[in-house]
N, C-alpha and C positions, 0 to 999 in steps of 0.2 A: 842268726836265729830265724827260724822259719815261722811264718804266721800260719796258724791253723784256723781254717774257717770253722767257726762255730755256728751251730744252728741256734737261732733265737728261740728261747723258750717262750711259749705263749702263756700269758697270764690268763686265768679264767675270766672271761668277759661276763658282764651282767647280761642276763637274758632280757632281750627287748620284748616288750609286750606286743602281741600280734595285732596287726591292724585289722579292725573289723569293718567289713563292708557296710556302707550305710544302708538303711532299710529301703527296700524298693517299693514302688507304688503297688506292685502286684503281690505284696506279702499277704499270706493267708493266716488270719487269726480267727480262731473259733471261740466265741464267747459262750456264756451260759445258755442264751437263747438258741444258738446254733446246735448245741449239744442236745437240748430238749427236743428240738424239731427233728434232729437226726434219729434220736431214740424213738420218738413217736412214729416216724416213718419206718423204722425197723420193725416196730410192732405191727404196723399195718401190713408190711410185707410178710411177716410171719403168719398173721391171720389169713393172708391171701393164699399162702402155700398150704395152710391147714384146710382152708375151704376147697382148694384144688384137690387135695388128697381125699376129701369127703365127697367129691363128685360135683361140686357146684360149677355150673358152666357160665353163670352170669356174675355172681358175686366175686369169685376168685380173680378173674381178669380185671375187674374194676379196682379191686384192692391192690393188685400187683402194679397196675398202671399208675394208680395214685401214689403208691409208695415209691416206685422207681422214677417216674417222670415228673412228679410234683414235689414229693416230700424231700427226697435227697438233694435235688438242686436248690430248693428253698432253704434247706438246712445249711448248705454250704455258702450260699450267696447272701443270706439275710444279714443285715447290719444292725447293730445296736442303735437305738434312737438316742440322740444327745439328751442328757438330763437338763431339765429346766428348773429354775427356782420358782418361788411363788408368783413372781411378777411375769413369768412367761419368757424371760430372757435366758439365754445360755450363759452359765457362769464363766467368767474370764473372757467373754467375747464382746 
């Protein structure tokens, strides 16, 4: 009697959860303060372009420089201040 090589049937394996990479130090999280500053700088930039269309040669460049070189970087890089309790100490710290 001949032995017949059988293929092993694979049983469905449980799906393993994906390993998530740990948060890096350079992770970018935008809070409420960041969004408000970015929106304000967008408004300043918009007013700068409107002033430019109206022919302003001094106000428009000042608004555009303030919006692009000050407002947007500040909106991205600003960090939330740690909350303090009534005694002035940081909770949990």
